[in-house]
N, C-alpha and C positions, 0 to 999 in steps of 0.2 A: 504494499500500500504506500510505503514511503517513496517508492520509485515512480508512482503515478504522476503524470504531468497534466495539470489542468486545475481549474478552480472549483469545479463541481465534481461530485462523485459520478463514477462511470454509469450507474444504473439510473441516473436522473434523465430520462429520455422524453419526459412529457413537455419540457421546455422546447425542445426542437420541434415537436408536433404543433405547439401553439404558434411558434414563429412561422411555420410553413402554412398556416391557415389564416393569415392576415390579409389575404387577397381581396376579400369582399368587404373590408371595413373602410368607411369614409369618416375622416377626422375634421372636427370643427374646433379650432383653437378658441379658448375662453379666457385663460390667464396663463401665468408662467407655468403652473403645474397641473392645471385642470383643462381637460379635453371632453368633447362630446363625441362619442363613437357611435356611428350608425352602421348596422349590418343586417343580415337577413333575419337574425333572431330578435332584433329590437334595437333600441337606443339606450346607451349606458353612459354614465359619467365616470371618468377616470381621474383620480387625483394622485399624482406621483409623490407629492410631498407627504400626504397622509397615508400613502401606500394602501389605497382602497380602490375598489371597482364596484360599480352597482350590481354586477352579476354575482358577487360574493365568492367567486371562485378563487381569486387571489387571496381573499381573507381566510378561506378555509384550508387551502393546501399550502400557501406560502410560495407558490410558484406562479409567476405572471401568466395570466390567461392571454388569449389572442387579442383582446381589446387593449390590454396594457402593452403587449409586445408591439402593436401598431404604433402606439403613442411613443414608446421608447426609441424605436427605430427612426421615428419622425423627428426626434430630438437628437439624432445621431449619437445614441448611447448604446451600451451592450446590455441585452436582457439578462445575462448571467449576473450582473451587478445588483439586480433588484431581487434576486432569490434570497430567501431567508437563510440565516447563517448556519442552521443546523443541517443543511443540505451540502455544505462545503466540505472539502477534504480536510481543511484545518481543523474543523470542529470534530470530524470523525477521528483524527489522530489524537486529539486532546483527550478523548475518552479513555485512551490506553496509556497516558503518561503517568498516572498514579501507580505505585508499586504495592505489593502485598506485604504488609509488615510482618517480620518474623516473630515467633513466639518461643518461649522457653519450654522445657520438658515438663512432664507431669510432677516430678519431684519438687520443682520450685513453685508450684501453684500455691496459692493462698488457701489454707484450710478454712472452710466455712461450716459453722455449727448448724445442724438442722437434720431433717429426715434424710436418709439415704435413699436415693432414687435408683432402683434397680432396672436393668435393661430388660426389655420384653422378651419373653420366651418365644422360641421359634423352633420349628422342626423341618427337616428336609423332606421335600415332596417326593413320594415314591414314584418311580418310573412306571410307565405302562398305563393302559386304559383303566379307568375306574370300573369296579365290579358293580353291576346293577342287578343281576340275576340273584334271586334268593338261594342261599345255601340250604340243603336239606338238613333236617335235624337228626337226632339219633334214631328215632322210630320211624323216619320217613325213608322211602325208597321209590324207585321208578319201576313201573309195570309196563312192558312193551307189548304192543299188538301190531305186528308187521312193521311198517315204516313209521308209524306214529307212536307216541309215548303219552301215557296217561299218568298224571301226578297224583300222589297221595297227599291228602290234606293233614293238618296237625293232629287229628284224632285218629288217623290211620284208616279212614274209609275211602274206598275208591268210588269216584263219581264219574262214571263213563256211561253214556246213553247212546244207543244206535239211532241214527236219524231215519232209517228205513223201517224198522219194526218197533221203535220206541221202547226197546227193552234195554236194561242195564246189563253190564258185563262185557260189552264189546262195542265197537264203532262201526261206521258204514264201510270202511275199508276191510274190516275183518269179517263182515257179515257174509259175504259170498264164499268164504273158505269152508272146506269140509269139516274143519274142527271147531266151527262156530257153535255157539250155544243152541240147544234144541228148543229153547223157549220162543224161537222166532215164528212159531206156528200159532195161529189164533183160531178160535172156534167160530163156526158159522151156524146160527140157530134159526130154524124155521118155526114160526108161530102162526097159529090159526087165528084169523080175525073173528070178531063176534058175529053171530048168526043173523042179528037184526039188520045188518047192512043188506042192501039190494044186490050188490055185486060183491059177494065175499071174495076176498083175496088173502094171500099169505104174504108176510113181510119178512125180510131178511135183516137182521140187525148185527152189527159188527161189534161185539164186546172187545174192549181193550184188555191188556194183560192183567189189570187189577179186577178181582172178582166183584160183581155187584155194580159195575160201571159200564156204560156203552158209549161209543162215539161213532160219528159218521151218520149219514142219512139212511133212511129205510128204503129198501127196494121192493116194489110190488111184484108178485108173481101170479100166474093164472090159478084158477080154482082146481085144475086137475092135479095139482100136487097134493100128496098125502097130507092129512091133517096132523099127523103125529109129529112130535119134535125130533128133529134129525140133528145130530152133531157130526160135523165133518171138519177135517183138517186141511187147510189150504196152505201150500208153501208160498211165503211172501215173496221170495226171490223170483219165482216164476211169474207172479203177478207183476212185479217191477219190470221184468224183461218184456212182457206183453205191452205194458204201458210205454216203454221206451220205443218199441217198434211202431206203435201207433203214432207217437210223436214224430218219428222219422218219416213215416208215410205222409203225414200232414205237411211237414216241411218240404217234402219232394213235390207234392201237388201245388204248394204255394209257389215254389220256384218256377215250375213249369208254366203257371198262370201268368207270373210276372214276365217270363220270356216271351209268351204269346202276345201279351199286350205291348211289349217293347217292339215286337216285330211288326204288329199292326200300325203302330205310330210311325215306324220308319217307312212302311209301304205308303201310308197316307201322305207323309211329307215328300216322298219322291213323286207322287202323282201331282201334288200341288205345284212343285217346282217345274215339272214338264209342261203344265198347262200355262 
């Protein structure tokens, strides 16, 4: 910094931009230090003796604005002479003239009576990522079913329910395996409707795994079915396969219908373009 040649600091570029933008300013002399400057942005009064401009940009930044630069050049002066002193190299170097005073060692310090202030305790931060997953206790363990894992709660009770058959003990991935629980079969009960109805029918109810409870809508059947109560066992996995096949057929039909409509639109558009 001591080798720098110039009056202003190297980074003060705003003054050069202000000097370059004085082309549209018209000056009207009023007194020795006062001028009336008219430009595209308005009319402003500049006072070099008071170091003020009506635009207040010189007052706020300490760097002459384009109005002031026009007046300075008209009086055959240098704009750098009107920049505030804290932008100059001399002021910048003066900040580093003071030295840091030396101090004696701790043995020569003056003892002061009072409470002893202890330094704060600190610990070294451990390396690696912080553990967020809960560690299992002494009575906890993992029970695996295929690719998934079911966790044991604090009391040691397994809480795993299959989303296909709504039974506990396995999940939907373990449901189709041959070693799955046999409780995935549910009963289908046929009951006879009361005789006072005009068209007696029989209804099928799907009881769930818990005794005494039923879920699902009732399905009507013709009267030629026997009136006795029949208990049958239906495999849930086969019913799921049939439902999946029906869904696949519906998707195929819907895709074919969309393709047909797209083809009809293309044919109609071609006819319109030819006409």
